[in-house]
N, C-alpha and C positions, 0 to 999 in steps of 0.2 A: 504494500500500500504506500502510495506517495505521502511524504511528510510535508505538511504545510506549516507556515510560520505565522499566519494571521490569527488573531484572537478569535476563539470559538470554532476553529476549523473542525474539531472533533465532532461537534453536533451540527455542523453546517450541511445538513442533508434534507432540508425542507424542499418539497417539490415546487417547480415552477408553476405558476398559475396562468401562464400564457404560452402559446407555441410560436410566438412571434420571433423567437431566437432559437432556431434549430440547433440541437446539441447542448443547449444550456438547460440542464435538468436540475442541478443543485447549485448552491453558492460556490462550491469547490469548482464546478465547471465554469462558472462565471469568472472566478479568480484566474483559472488557467487561461481563459480567452483574453481577459483584460491584461494579463501579464505580457501578452504579445502586442497590446494596443496602447497602454499607457505611455505617454511621451511628454516632452517639454510643452507641447501645445495644449495638452489636457491638464497640465499642472497649474495651480494657482499662480498668477503673475508675480505676486510678491515672493514666491518661493522658487521661481524658475532658475535663478542663478545657482541654486543648490541641487537641482534635479539631476539625476544621472540614471543610467540603466541599472546600476547597482542599488539605487534607492528609488525604484520606479513608482512606489506608492506615495511618495512625497507630494503633498498638495493636491491629492486626488479624492479626498474623502467625501465631500458633499455630492459631487457629481456621480461618484461611484455608488454611494448609499441610496441616492434617489433612483438610479438605474436599477439597482438591486430591488428596490421597492416596486418598481414597474414590473419586474419579472417574478418576484416571489410574494409580493404583498407585504403586510406588516407595517411597522412604524419606524421612522428614522428619529433617533435621539442624538443629542449633542453633548459633548463634554466641554465645559468652558475651559479655554486655554489662556495662558498668559497673553496679554495683548487684546483680549476681548473676543476672539474668534472661537467658534465651536468646531470640535472634531466630531464628525458624524459617523454613526454606525447603525446597524439594523437589528430589530427585534421582531421575530415572527412567532407568536405564541410563546412557547418556552425556549425557543431557539434564539440566541444572541450571537451575532458574529460581526466582526470588524475587518472587512477585506483590506483595509489600508493601514492597519495597526503597525505593520513592520517599519513604517517610517520613523517610529519613536524608539527603535532599538530595544534596549533593556528597560526603558521606562515603564513602570506599571501604571496603567490608566484605571480610573474608577468608573465602572460601568453601571453604577447604581444611582438611582434618584436623579437622573439627568432630565432636562426638559426635552419635550418633543420638538422636532424641527419642522418648519413649514417650507414646503417647496416654493410657495409664493414669496416668502421672505428671501430665501436664498436666490431664487431666480429673478428677483427684482433687479439684481445686478446683471446687466446685459452680458458682461464678460463671462460670468458663471453659467448663465443660461446657454450661451453659445458654446462653451466648453462641454456642457452636458449634451447638447445636440450633436456636437462633433463625436463625442464618445459613443453615443447611441448609434449614430450612423456607421461609425467604424465597426462597432460590434455586429450590426446587421450584415455588413459586408463580409466580415470575418466568418460569421455563421453561414452565410450563403456560399462562400468559397469552400468551406469545409464540408458542407452538405453536398455540394456538387462533386467533390472528390471521392465521396463514399459510394 
């Protein structure tokens, strides 16, 4: 079995609620696909100078969490970070996972009692909405290419 490093990977087996993304059946499948897609263009602009293929989840949290919500349902929550920004993650029933937690290295994040995050608030920033749309489109292309190869 493949070893993942994102928070909650062990229980990240909730099923997709849409067939819009062929081959994405669980959050682990989504992580595998996004690992091929995340890039400096999808990274938050304030973090781009520090983005690298070795730290591919840096600055990807909100757009990734809302895309995961599109695919698996559930709720997006946010951990308040120094500087006033929120780090987003997903909760679906009893399943909690954070596909972009690796960006924090060994730092332990608190996943309890955090506020729900609103897509409307996050996407009120055009740059964030555009990065989400870019990621969504890239995932559809990735899934389509992989489906055609099978």
